[in-house]
Structure formats: C-alpha cells, structure tokens
C-alpha positions, 0 to 999 in steps of 0.5 A: 580126656584132654590127652585123649582129644588131642591125640584124637585130633592129631591122628586126623591130621595129615604130616606127610608132605607138610611140617605138622611134624616139627610143629607137634614135636616143638610144641610138646616138648615146649610144654614138657619145660614147666615140668621138666624144668621148674627152676627154667623160669622161676625168675619170671614174674607177674603176668609172664609168670602164669604163662611161662609155667603152664606147659599148656599155654606154653605149647599152645603158643608155640604150635600157633607160632610154628604153623604160623611161620612153617605151614604159611602158604601150605594151604595154598599150594595143595590141591582143592581136593586135598586141603593140608590139614593144619595143626590149630 
C-alpha cells in the first residue's frame, strides 16, 4: 500500500522544468542502500543505526534535503497559475 500511495503521489509531481526527477532518483537510490549493502552501515550504533538501517528514513531525509537545496526558489520562479509541485 505504501508503494502504491507513493507512485500515485509521484504521478502528480511536475518533472519538466524542475529538478524533481533528480530528487526522486537519488532518494530512491539512497533508500535502497540498507537492503542492497547491509554491511555499509553495520558499524553504526545507537540512534544513528536506527536511521541508517531504515531505507524509508534515509530516502525521506534525502528527499527533504535535496528538495530544499535543489528546488530552492523554484516555486517563486514559476508563474502563479503554474506553481511547481515539489516532492515532499
């Protein structure tokens, strides 16, 4: 259900003229890291380990940070009737 909801949400995102495709691609790639390479974060401990071993946490944090950095000012630059839908 989570995957379906995510796909539905992404179908409403404006990709043309924005950097949203990069945000989505990098976030999904980072979110897959704990499953693909479990040894990558094996040495982390405590609360940091909880975040690093969860693909959902990593993907969400990556999406928020990249959206803030890459799409800064994108909504201001878009015409009022065509506001860019940013990934959240």
